[in-house]
PDB file of N, CA, C and O in Angstrom:
ATOM      1  N   MET A   1     214.406 -10.889  54.703  1.00  0.00           N
ATOM      2  CA  MET A   1     214.094 -10.365  56.102  1.00  0.00           C
ATOM      3  C   MET A   1     213.189 -10.948  57.354  1.00  0.00           C
ATOM      4  O   MET A   1     212.162 -11.558  57.057  1.00  0.00           O
ATOM      5  N   ASP A   2     213.399 -10.847  58.194  1.00  0.00           N
ATOM      6  CA  ASP A   2     212.423 -11.724  58.884  1.00  0.00           C
ATOM      7  C   ASP A   2     211.717 -10.918  59.468  1.00  0.00           C
ATOM      8  O   ASP A   2     212.146  -9.768  59.555  1.00  0.00           O
ATOM      9  N   LYS A   3     210.443 -11.242  60.045  1.00  0.00           N
ATOM     10  CA  LYS A   3     209.600 -10.380  60.354  1.00  0.00           C
ATOM     11  C   LYS A   3     209.590 -10.132  62.038  1.00  0.00           C
ATOM     12  O   LYS A   3     209.657 -11.035  62.872  1.00  0.00           O
ATOM     13  N   PRO A   4     209.473  -8.443  62.367  1.00  0.00           N
ATOM     14  CA  PRO A   4     209.823  -8.445  63.659  1.00  0.00           C
ATOM     15  C   PRO A   4     208.828  -9.067  64.441  1.00  0.00           C
ATOM     16  O   PRO A   4     207.854  -9.612  63.922  1.00  0.00           O
ATOM     17  N   THR A   5     209.055  -9.006  65.937  1.00  0.00           N
ATOM     18  CA  THR A   5     208.175  -9.643  66.736  1.00  0.00           C
ATOM     19  C   THR A   5     207.933  -8.880  67.941  1.00  0.00           C
ATOM     20  O   THR A   5     208.866  -8.307  68.505  1.00  0.00           O
ATOM     21  N   ILE A   6     206.533  -8.821  68.453  1.00  0.00           N
ATOM     22  CA  ILE A   6     206.023  -7.908  69.284  1.00  0.00           C
ATOM     23  C   ILE A   6     205.338  -8.761  70.237  1.00  0.00           C
ATOM     24  O   ILE A   6     204.914  -9.906  70.084  1.00  0.00           O
ATOM     25  N   SER A   7     205.300  -7.875  71.408  1.00  0.00           N
ATOM     26  CA  SER A   7     204.496  -9.010  72.603  1.00  0.00           C
ATOM     27  C   SER A   7     202.961  -8.973  72.312  1.00  0.00           C
ATOM     28  O   SER A   7     202.469  -8.282  71.419  1.00  0.00           O
ATOM     29  N   ALA A   8     202.234  -9.807  73.175  1.00  0.00           N
ATOM     30  CA  ALA A   8     200.916  -9.500  72.847  1.00  0.00           C
ATOM     31  C   ALA A   8     200.133  -8.124  73.775  1.00  0.00           C
ATOM     32  O   ALA A   8     198.998  -7.649  73.735  1.00  0.00           O
ATOM     33  N   ARG A   9     200.996  -7.896  74.342  1.00  0.00           N
ATOM     34  CA  ARG A   9     200.634  -6.191  75.010  1.00  0.00           C
ATOM     35  C   ARG A   9     200.526  -5.437  74.103  1.00  0.00           C
ATOM     36  O   ARG A   9     199.570  -4.761  73.722  1.00  0.00           O
ATOM     37  N   GLU A  10     202.061  -5.608  73.547  1.00  0.00           N
ATOM     38  CA  GLU A  10     201.911  -4.270  72.448  1.00  0.00           C
ATOM     39  C   GLU A  10     200.939  -4.478  71.231  1.00  0.00           C
ATOM     40  O   GLU A  10     200.355  -3.548  70.675  1.00  0.00           O
ATOM     41  N   ALA A  11     200.817  -5.978  70.832  1.00  0.00           N
ATOM     42  CA  ALA A  11     199.913  -6.057  69.967  1.00  0.00           C
ATOM     43  C   ALA A  11     198.695  -5.103  70.035  1.00  0.00           C
ATOM     44  O   ALA A  11     198.464  -4.133  69.314  1.00  0.00           O
ATOM     45  N   GLU A  12     197.702  -5.780  71.449  1.00  0.00           N
ATOM     46  CA  GLU A  12     196.640  -5.029  72.071  1.00  0.00           C
ATOM     47  C   GLU A  12     196.841  -3.553  72.081  1.00  0.00           C
ATOM     48  O   GLU A  12     195.839  -2.836  72.074  1.00  0.00           O
ATOM     49  N   ILE A  13     198.055  -3.011  72.097  1.00  0.00           N
ATOM     50  CA  ILE A  13     198.002  -1.661  72.054  1.00  0.00           C
ATOM     51  C   ILE A  13     197.721  -1.229  70.844  1.00  0.00           C
ATOM     52  O   ILE A  13     196.834  -0.384  70.720  1.00  0.00           O
ATOM     53  N   LEU A  14     198.492  -1.772  69.592  1.00  0.00           N
ATOM     54  CA  LEU A  14     198.377  -1.406  68.311  1.00  0.00           C
ATOM     55  C   LEU A  14     196.908  -1.469  67.770  1.00  0.00           C
ATOM     56  O   LEU A  14     196.420  -0.720  66.923  1.00  0.00           O
ATOM     57  N   ARG A  15     196.113  -2.819  68.617  1.00  0.00           N
ATOM     58  CA  ARG A  15     195.233  -2.892  67.796  1.00  0.00           C
ATOM     59  C   ARG A  15     193.989  -1.931  68.267  1.00  0.00           C
ATOM     60  O   ARG A  15     192.874  -1.922  67.745  1.00  0.00           O
ATOM     61  N   MET A  16     194.515  -0.964  69.589  1.00  0.00           N
ATOM     62  CA  MET A  16     193.631  -0.305  70.203  1.00  0.00           C
ATOM     63  C   MET A  16     193.740   1.119  69.453  1.00  0.00           C
ATOM     64  O   MET A  16     192.707   1.707  69.132  1.00  0.00           O
ATOM     65  N   LEU A  17     194.915   1.617  69.204  1.00  0.00           N
ATOM     66  CA  LEU A  17     195.642   2.828  68.316  1.00  0.00           C
ATOM     67  C   LEU A  17     194.834   2.491  66.717  1.00  0.00           C
ATOM     68  O   LEU A  17     194.267   3.377  66.078  1.00  0.00           O
ATOM     69  N   SER A  18     194.910   1.302  66.346  1.00  0.00           N
ATOM     70  CA  SER A  18     193.726   1.386  65.085  1.00  0.00           C
ATOM     71  C   SER A  18     192.586   1.540  64.994  1.00  0.00           C
ATOM     72  O   SER A  18     192.083   1.815  63.905  1.00  0.00           O
ATOM     73  N   LEU A  19     191.915   1.415  66.027  1.00  0.00           N
ATOM     74  CA  LEU A  19     190.563   1.870  66.773  1.00  0.00           C
ATOM     75  C   LEU A  19     190.526   3.734  66.807  1.00  0.00           C
ATOM     76  O   LEU A  19     189.459   4.347  66.846  1.00  0.00           O
ATOM     77  N   GLY A  20     191.731   4.342  66.788  1.00  0.00           N
ATOM     78  CA  GLY A  20     191.595   5.914  67.060  1.00  0.00           C
ATOM     79  C   GLY A  20     192.087   6.340  68.066  1.00  0.00           C
ATOM     80  O   GLY A  20     192.720   7.395  68.093  1.00  0.00           O
ATOM     81  N   MET A  21     191.809   5.316  69.453  1.00  0.00           N
ATOM     82  CA  MET A  21     192.491   5.613  70.791  1.00  0.00           C
ATOM     83  C   MET A  21     193.383   6.452  70.886  1.00  0.00           C
ATOM     84  O   MET A  21     193.756   7.021  69.861  1.00  0.00           O
ATOM     85  N   ASN A  22     193.898   6.723  71.987  1.00  0.00           N
ATOM     86  CA  ASN A  22     195.167   7.670  72.555  1.00  0.00           C
ATOM     87  C   ASN A  22     195.548   7.171  73.390  1.00  0.00           C
ATOM     88  O   ASN A  22     194.892   6.316  73.984  1.00  0.00           O
ATOM     89  N   SER A  23     197.002   7.606  73.808  1.00  0.00           N
ATOM     90  CA  SER A  23     197.497   6.781  75.317  1.00  0.00           C
ATOM     91  C   SER A  23     196.793   7.228  76.031  1.00  0.00           C
ATOM     92  O   SER A  23     196.516   6.271  76.753  1.00  0.00           O
ATOM     93  N   PHE A  24     196.267   8.041  76.378  1.00  0.00           N
ATOM     94  CA  PHE A  24     195.165   8.211  77.688  1.00  0.00           C
ATOM     95  C   PHE A  24     193.934   7.369  77.745  1.00  0.00           C
ATOM     96  O   PHE A  24     193.601   7.039  78.883  1.00  0.00           O
ATOM     97  N   GLN A  25     193.214   6.964  76.794  1.00  0.00           N
ATOM     98  CA  GLN A  25     192.416   6.225  76.509  1.00  0.00           C
ATOM     99  C   GLN A  25     192.746   4.843  76.689  1.00  0.00           C
ATOM    100  O   GLN A  25     191.981   4.052  77.240  1.00  0.00           O
ATOM    101  N   ILE A  26     193.961   4.514  76.200  1.00  0.00           N
ATOM    102  CA  ILE A  26     194.562   3.150  76.158  1.00  0.00           C
ATOM    103  C   ILE A  26     194.753   2.700  77.821  1.00  0.00           C
ATOM    104  O   ILE A  26     194.527   1.664  78.446  1.00  0.00           O
ATOM    105  N   ALA A  27     195.278   4.017  78.169  1.00  0.00           N
ATOM    106  CA  ALA A  27     195.976   3.410  79.890  1.00  0.00           C
ATOM    107  C   ALA A  27     194.363   3.434  80.356  1.00  0.00           C
ATOM    108  O   ALA A  27     194.157   2.596  81.234  1.00  0.00           O
ATOM    109  N   ASP A  28     193.318   4.106  80.019  1.00  0.00           N
ATOM    110  CA  ASP A  28     192.290   3.919  81.345  1.00  0.00           C
ATOM    111  C   ASP A  28     191.758   2.545  80.629  1.00  0.00           C
ATOM    112  O   ASP A  28     191.983   1.638  81.429  1.00  0.00           O
ATOM    113  N   THR A  29     191.252   2.117  79.655  1.00  0.00           N
ATOM    114  CA  THR A  29     190.893   0.996  79.169  1.00  0.00           C
ATOM    115  C   THR A  29     191.750  -0.374  79.728  1.00  0.00           C
ATOM    116  O   THR A  29     191.056  -1.271  80.205  1.00  0.00           O
ATOM    117  N   LEU A  30     192.675  -0.498  79.703  1.00  0.00           N
ATOM    118  CA  LEU A  30     193.997  -1.174  80.261  1.00  0.00           C
ATOM    119  C   LEU A  30     194.246  -0.979  81.919  1.00  0.00           C
ATOM    120  O   LEU A  30     194.950  -1.725  82.599  1.00  0.00           O
ATOM    121  N   PHE A  31     193.780  -0.241  82.228  1.00  0.00           N
ATOM    122  CA  PHE A  31     194.030   0.306  83.952  1.00  0.00           C
ATOM    123  C   PHE A  31     195.767   0.014  84.176  1.00  0.00           C
ATOM    124  O   PHE A  31     196.284  -0.779  84.963  1.00  0.00           O
ATOM    125  N   ILE A  32     196.456   0.963  83.178  1.00  0.00           N
ATOM    126  CA  ILE A  32     197.678   1.032  83.297  1.00  0.00           C
ATOM    127  C   ILE A  32     197.953   2.305  83.104  1.00  0.00           C
ATOM    128  O   ILE A  32     197.141   2.997  82.491  1.00  0.00           O
ATOM    129  N   SER A  33     199.173   2.862  83.600  1.00  0.00           N
ATOM    130  CA  SER A  33     199.278   4.680  83.505  1.00  0.00           C
ATOM    131  C   SER A  33     199.820   4.719  82.155  1.00  0.00           C
ATOM    132  O   SER A  33     200.509   3.853  81.615  1.00  0.00           O
ATOM    133  N   HIS A  34     199.373   5.974  81.612  1.00  0.00           N
ATOM    134  CA  HIS A  34     199.710   6.824  80.145  1.00  0.00           C
ATOM    135  C   HIS A  34     200.975   6.470  80.088  1.00  0.00           C
ATOM    136  O   HIS A  34     201.342   6.221  78.939  1.00  0.00           O
ATOM    137  N   HIS A  35     201.944   6.332  81.075  1.00  0.00           N
ATOM    138  CA  HIS A  35     203.567   6.367  81.089  1.00  0.00           C
ATOM    139  C   HIS A  35     203.410   4.969  80.374  1.00  0.00           C
ATOM    140  O   HIS A  35     203.440   5.039  79.145  1.00  0.00           O
ATOM    141  N   THR A  36     203.252   3.734  80.910  1.00  0.00           N
ATOM    142  CA  THR A  36     203.063   2.632  80.890  1.00  0.00           C
ATOM    143  C   THR A  36     203.121   2.362  79.115  1.00  0.00           C
ATOM    144  O   THR A  36     203.821   1.536  78.530  1.00  0.00           O
ATOM    145  N   VAL A  37     202.083   3.412  78.475  1.00  0.00           N
ATOM    146  CA  VAL A  37     201.354   3.006  77.433  1.00  0.00           C
ATOM    147  C   VAL A  37     202.503   3.654  76.339  1.00  0.00           C
ATOM    148  O   VAL A  37     202.649   3.219  75.197  1.00  0.00           O
ATOM    149  N   ARG A  38     203.175   4.624  76.842  1.00  0.00           N
ATOM    150  CA  ARG A  38     203.717   5.527  75.901  1.00  0.00           C
ATOM    151  C   ARG A  38     205.430   4.696  75.983  1.00  0.00           C
ATOM    152  O   ARG A  38     206.195   4.809  75.025  1.00  0.00           O
ATOM    153  N   THR A  39     205.797   3.962  77.141  1.00  0.00           N
ATOM    154  CA  THR A  39     206.555   3.121  76.913  1.00  0.00           C
ATOM    155  C   THR A  39     206.711   1.902  75.955  1.00  0.00           C
ATOM    156  O   THR A  39     207.715   1.479  75.382  1.00  0.00           O
ATOM    157  N   HIS A  40     205.689   1.555  75.951  1.00  0.00           N
ATOM    158  CA  HIS A  40     205.418   0.233  75.202  1.00  0.00           C
ATOM    159  C   HIS A  40     205.185   0.527  73.440  1.00  0.00           C
ATOM    160  O   HIS A  40     205.482  -0.208  72.499  1.00  0.00           O
ATOM    161  N   ARG A  41     204.475   2.029  73.441  1.00  0.00           N
ATOM    162  CA  ARG A  41     204.416   2.518  71.960  1.00  0.00           C
ATOM    163  C   ARG A  41     205.986   2.786  71.413  1.00  0.00           C
ATOM    164  O   ARG A  41     206.257   2.510  70.244  1.00  0.00           O
ATOM    165  N   LYS A  42     207.099   3.389  72.402  1.00  0.00           N
ATOM    166  CA  LYS A  42     208.596   3.737  72.255  1.00  0.00           C
ATOM    167  C   LYS A  42     209.149   2.244  71.812  1.00  0.00           C
ATOM    168  O   LYS A  42     209.876   1.954  70.863  1.00  0.00           O
ATOM    169  N   ASN A  43     208.637   1.506  72.686  1.00  0.00           N
ATOM    170  CA  ASN A  43     209.347  -0.143  72.050  1.00  0.00           C
ATOM    171  C   ASN A  43     208.616  -0.673  70.807  1.00  0.00           C
ATOM    172  O   ASN A  43     209.152  -1.460  70.027  1.00  0.00           O
ATOM    173  N   ILE A  44     207.578  -0.286  70.684  1.00  0.00           N
ATOM    174  CA  ILE A  44     206.851  -0.883  69.370  1.00  0.00           C
ATOM    175  C   ILE A  44     207.584  -0.306  68.107  1.00  0.00           C
ATOM    176  O   ILE A  44     207.746  -1.040  67.131  1.00  0.00           O
ATOM    177  N   LEU A  45     208.132   1.278  68.101  1.00  0.00           N
ATOM    178  CA  LEU A  45     208.404   1.943  67.230  1.00  0.00           C
ATOM    179  C   LEU A  45     209.819   1.172  66.838  1.00  0.00           C
ATOM    180  O   LEU A  45     210.053   0.853  65.672  1.00  0.00           O
ATOM    181  N   ARG A  46     210.821   0.879  68.022  1.00  0.00           N
ATOM    182  CA  ARG A  46     211.981   0.428  68.162  1.00  0.00           C
ATOM    183  C   ARG A  46     212.326  -0.810  67.377  1.00  0.00           C
ATOM    184  O   ARG A  46     213.231  -1.005  66.565  1.00  0.00           O
ATOM    185  N   LYS A  47     211.298  -1.657  67.865  1.00  0.00           N
ATOM    186  CA  LYS A  47     211.066  -3.283  67.256  1.00  0.00           C
ATOM    187  C   LYS A  47     210.878  -3.078  65.871  1.00  0.00           C
ATOM    188  O   LYS A  47     211.744  -3.346  65.038  1.00  0.00           O
ATOM    189  N   LEU A  48     209.756  -2.604  65.601  1.00  0.00           N
ATOM    190  CA  LEU A  48     209.597  -2.548  64.196  1.00  0.00           C
ATOM    191  C   LEU A  48     210.151  -1.381  63.413  1.00  0.00           C
ATOM    192  O   LEU A  48     209.591  -1.107  62.352  1.00  0.00           O
ATOM    193  N   ARG A  49     211.043  -0.761  63.756  1.00  0.00           N
ATOM    194  CA  ARG A  49     211.787   0.233  63.185  1.00  0.00           C
ATOM    195  C   ARG A  49     211.153   1.062  61.800  1.00  0.00           C
ATOM    196  O   ARG A  49     211.269   1.073  60.574  1.00  0.00           O
ATOM    197  N   VAL A  50     210.355   1.784  62.977  1.00  0.00           N
ATOM    198  CA  VAL A  50     209.605   2.745  61.907  1.00  0.00           C
ATOM    199  C   VAL A  50     209.590   4.101  62.905  1.00  0.00           C
ATOM    200  O   VAL A  50     210.133   3.899  63.992  1.00  0.00           O
ATOM    201  N   GLY A  51     209.170   5.149  62.743  1.00  0.00           N
ATOM    202  CA  GLY A  51     209.269   6.683  62.988  1.00  0.00           C
ATOM    203  C   GLY A  51     208.094   7.144  63.624  1.00  0.00           C
ATOM    204  O   GLY A  51     208.217   8.128  64.353  1.00  0.00           O
ATOM    205  N   SER A  52     206.894   6.588  63.482  1.00  0.00           N
ATOM    206  CA  SER A  52     205.433   7.051  63.775  1.00  0.00           C
ATOM    207  C   SER A  52     204.594   5.697  64.148  1.00  0.00           C
ATOM    208  O   SER A  52     204.645   4.577  63.639  1.00  0.00           O
ATOM    209  N   SER A  53     203.941   6.119  65.035  1.00  0.00           N
ATOM    210  CA  SER A  53     202.786   4.875  65.381  1.00  0.00           C
ATOM    211  C   SER A  53     201.561   4.663  64.462  1.00  0.00           C
ATOM    212  O   SER A  53     200.774   3.767  64.767  1.00  0.00           O
ATOM    213  N   LEU A  54     201.305   5.513  63.216  1.00  0.00           N
ATOM    214  CA  LEU A  54     200.840   5.107  61.764  1.00  0.00           C
ATOM    215  C   LEU A  54     201.312   3.941  61.119  1.00  0.00           C
ATOM    216  O   LEU A  54     200.653   2.984  60.713  1.00  0.00           O
ATOM    217  N   LEU A  55     202.736   4.164  61.064  1.00  0.00           N
ATOM    218  CA  LEU A  55     203.409   2.941  60.425  1.00  0.00           C
ATOM    219  C   LEU A  55     203.178   2.048  60.939  1.00  0.00           C
ATOM    220  O   LEU A  55     202.678   1.088  60.352  1.00  0.00           O
ATOM    221  N   ALA A  56     203.478   2.043  62.310  1.00  0.00           N
ATOM    222  CA  ALA A  56     203.572   0.503  63.159  1.00  0.00           C
ATOM    223  C   ALA A  56     202.116  -0.054  63.167  1.00  0.00           C
ATOM    224  O   ALA A  56     201.792  -1.192  63.508  1.00  0.00           O
ATOM    225  N   VAL A  57     201.185   1.077  62.676  1.00  0.00           N
ATOM    226  CA  VAL A  57     199.383   0.122  62.985  1.00  0.00           C
ATOM    227  C   VAL A  57     199.153  -0.379  61.527  1.00  0.00           C
ATOM    228  O   VAL A  57     198.491  -1.412  61.431  1.00  0.00           O
ATOM    229  N   ARG A  58     199.605   0.203  60.375  1.00  0.00           N
ATOM    230  CA  ARG A  58     199.878  -0.327  59.327  1.00  0.00           C
ATOM    231  C   ARG A  58     200.745  -1.912  59.247  1.00  0.00           C
ATOM    232  O   ARG A  58     200.120  -2.967  59.137  1.00  0.00           O
ATOM    233  N   LEU A  59     202.041  -1.857  59.314  1.00  0.00           N
ATOM    234  CA  LEU A  59     202.625  -3.070  59.662  1.00  0.00           C
ATOM    235  C   LEU A  59     201.893  -4.231  60.099  1.00  0.00           C
ATOM    236  O   LEU A  59     201.869  -5.398  59.708  1.00  0.00           O
ATOM    237  N   PHE A  60     201.162  -3.450  61.231  1.00  0.00           N
ATOM    238  CA  PHE A  60     199.975  -4.436  62.354  1.00  0.00           C
ATOM    239  C   PHE A  60     198.949  -5.060  61.508  1.00  0.00           C
ATOM    240  O   PHE A  60     198.877  -6.280  61.364  1.00  0.00           O
ATOM    241  N   LEU A  61     198.185  -4.248  60.969  1.00  0.00           N
ATOM    242  CA  LEU A  61     197.363  -4.427  60.323  1.00  0.00           C
ATOM    243  C   LEU A  61     197.409  -5.153  58.538  1.00  0.00           C
ATOM    244  O   LEU A  61     196.491  -5.292  57.729  1.00  0.00           O
ATOM    245  N   GLN A  62     198.469  -5.397  58.467  1.00  0.00           N
ATOM    246  CA  GLN A  62     198.604  -5.964  57.314  1.00  0.00           C
ATOM    247  C   GLN A  62     199.894  -7.230  57.571  1.00  0.00           C
ATOM    248  O   GLN A  62     200.744  -7.433  56.704  1.00  0.00           O
ATOM    249  N   LYS A  63     199.865  -7.860  58.641  1.00  0.00           N
ATOM    250  CA  LYS A  63     200.210  -8.668  59.514  1.00  0.00           C
ATOM    251  C   LYS A  63     201.839  -9.151  59.004  1.00  0.00           C
ATOM    252  O   LYS A  63     202.270 -10.297  58.875  1.00  0.00           O
ATOM    253  N   GLU A  64     202.567  -7.796  58.766  1.00  0.00           N
ATOM    254  CA  GLU A  64     203.998  -7.853  58.727  1.00  0.00           C
ATOM    255  C   GLU A  64     204.783  -8.148  59.685  1.00  0.00           C
ATOM    256  O   GLU A  64     206.009  -8.164  59.579  1.00  0.00           O
ATOM    257  N   ILE A  65     203.963  -8.484  61.005  1.00  0.00           N
ATOM    258  CA  ILE A  65     204.749  -8.735  62.361  1.00  0.00           C
ATOM    259  C   ILE A  65     204.236  -9.943  62.846  1.00  0.00           C
ATOM    260  O   ILE A  65     203.224 -10.489  62.408  1.00  0.00           O
ATOM    261  N   ILE A  66     205.057 -10.420  63.901  1.00  0.00           N
ATOM    262  CA  ILE A  66     204.818 -11.667  64.654  1.00  0.00           C
ATOM    263  C   ILE A  66     204.610 -11.417  66.140  1.00  0.00           C
ATOM    264  O   ILE A  66     205.444 -10.964  66.924  1.00  0.00           O
ATOM    265  N   VAL A  67     203.293 -11.806  66.411  1.00  0.00           N
ATOM    266  CA  VAL A  67     202.991 -11.450  67.914  1.00  0.00           C
ATOM    267  C   VAL A  67     203.215 -12.639  68.865  1.00  0.00           C
ATOM    268  O   VAL A  67     202.590 -13.686  68.702  1.00  0.00           O
ATOM    269  N   GLN A  68     204.120 -12.474  69.872  1.00  0.00           N
ATOM    270  CA  GLN A  68     204.157 -13.244  70.537  1.00  0.00           C
ATOM    271  C   GLN A  68     202.812 -14.017  71.247  1.00  0.00           C
ATOM    272  O   GLN A  68     201.921 -13.228  71.562  1.00  0.00           O
ATOM    273  N   GLU A  69     202.638 -14.947  71.438  1.00  0.00           N
ATOM    274  CA  GLU A  69     201.268 -15.787  71.805  1.00  0.00           C
ATOM    275  C   GLU A  69     201.458 -15.644  73.683  1.00  0.00           C
ATOM    276  O   GLU A  69     202.509 -15.719  74.320  1.00  0.00           O
ATOM    277  N   LEU A  70     200.355 -15.469  74.096  1.00  0.00           N
ATOM    278  CA  LEU A  70     200.014 -15.363  75.499  1.00  0.00           C
ATOM    279  C   LEU A  70     199.913 -16.496  76.358  1.00  0.00           C
ATOM    280  O   LEU A  70     199.067 -17.299  75.964  1.00  0.00           O
ATOM    281  N   PRO A  71     200.766 -16.961  77.870  1.00  0.00           N
ATOM    282  CA  PRO A  71     200.236 -17.978  77.884  1.00  0.00           C
ATOM    283  C   PRO A  71     198.709 -18.462  78.102  1.00  0.00           C
ATOM    284  O   PRO A  71     198.013 -17.451  78.193  1.00  0.00           O
ATOM    285  N   SER A  72     198.072 -19.422  78.199  1.00  0.00           N
ATOM    286  CA  SER A  72     196.742 -19.515  78.282  1.00  0.00           C
ATOM    287  C   SER A  72     195.589 -19.104  79.673  1.00  0.00           C
ATOM    288  O   SER A  72     194.359 -19.137  79.714  1.00  0.00           O
ATOM    289  N   ASP A  73     196.464 -18.781  80.561  1.00  0.00           N
ATOM    290  CA  ASP A  73     195.702 -18.209  81.651  1.00  0.00           C
ATOM    291  C   ASP A  73     195.877 -17.019  81.953  1.00  0.00           C
ATOM    292  O   ASP A  73     195.787 -16.693  83.137  1.00  0.00           O
ATOM    293  N   VAL A  74     196.225 -15.894  80.776  1.00  0.00           N
ATOM    294  CA  VAL A  74     195.923 -14.619  80.744  1.00  0.00           C
ATOM    295  C   VAL A  74     195.100 -14.049  79.915  1.00  0.00           C
ATOM    296  O   VAL A  74     195.020 -14.465  78.759  1.00  0.00           O
ATOM    297  N   HIS A  75     194.510 -13.230  80.262  1.00  0.00           N
ATOM    298  CA  HIS A  75     192.985 -12.775  79.572  1.00  0.00           C
ATOM    299  C   HIS A  75     193.737 -11.652  78.970  1.00  0.00           C
ATOM    300  O   HIS A  75     194.756 -11.147  79.443  1.00  0.00           O
ATOM    301  N   VAL A  76     192.988 -11.230  77.619  1.00  0.00           N
ATOM    302  CA  VAL A  76     193.120  -9.885  77.190  1.00  0.00           C
ATOM    303  C   VAL A  76     192.382  -8.892  77.364  1.00  0.00           C
ATOM    304  O   VAL A  76     191.255  -9.312  77.098  1.00  0.00           O
ATOM    305  N   VAL A  77     192.310  -7.866  77.635  1.00  0.00           N
ATOM    306  CA  VAL A  77     191.169  -6.789  77.362  1.00  0.00           C
ATOM    307  C   VAL A  77     190.887  -6.508  76.143  1.00  0.00           C
ATOM    308  O   VAL A  77     191.806  -6.096  75.435  1.00  0.00           O
ATOM    309  N   GLN A  78     189.958  -6.610  75.753  1.00  0.00           N
ATOM    310  CA  GLN A  78     189.449  -5.849  74.293  1.00  0.00           C
ATOM    311  C   GLN A  78     188.944  -4.688  74.065  1.00  0.00           C
ATOM    312  O   GLN A  78     187.927  -4.510  74.736  1.00  0.00           O
ATOM    313  N   ALA A  79     189.332  -3.480  73.142  1.00  0.00           N
ATOM    314  CA  ALA A  79     188.722  -2.668  73.326  1.00  0.00           C
ATOM    315  C   ALA A  79     187.263  -2.391  72.662  1.00  0.00           C
ATOM    316  O   ALA A  79     186.920  -3.050  71.680  1.00  0.00           O
ATOM    317  N   ALA A  80     186.301  -1.267  73.296  1.00  0.00           N
ATOM    318  CA  ALA A  80     185.079  -1.279  72.894  1.00  0.00           C
ATOM    319  C   ALA A  80     184.780  -0.971  71.202  1.00  0.00           C
ATOM    320  O   ALA A  80     183.628  -0.972  70.768  1.00  0.00           O
TER     321      ALA A  80
END
């Protein structure tokens, strides 16, 4: 079976979840609405075909997914 693919933004959100951040903290860090974060989280679960963020983070940390590359002119905000 092929590895599922997620966007760079979705990977960024998974990275922040792995640090223990919640949707509100992620939203504040990325300067987006917590509703947008929730939508990204739902899309992640759907793409990875898992029922929880914990399982999604585990797949992400185990490198079981492919992350689409960002264009070179886009900068990603890193969590502290």
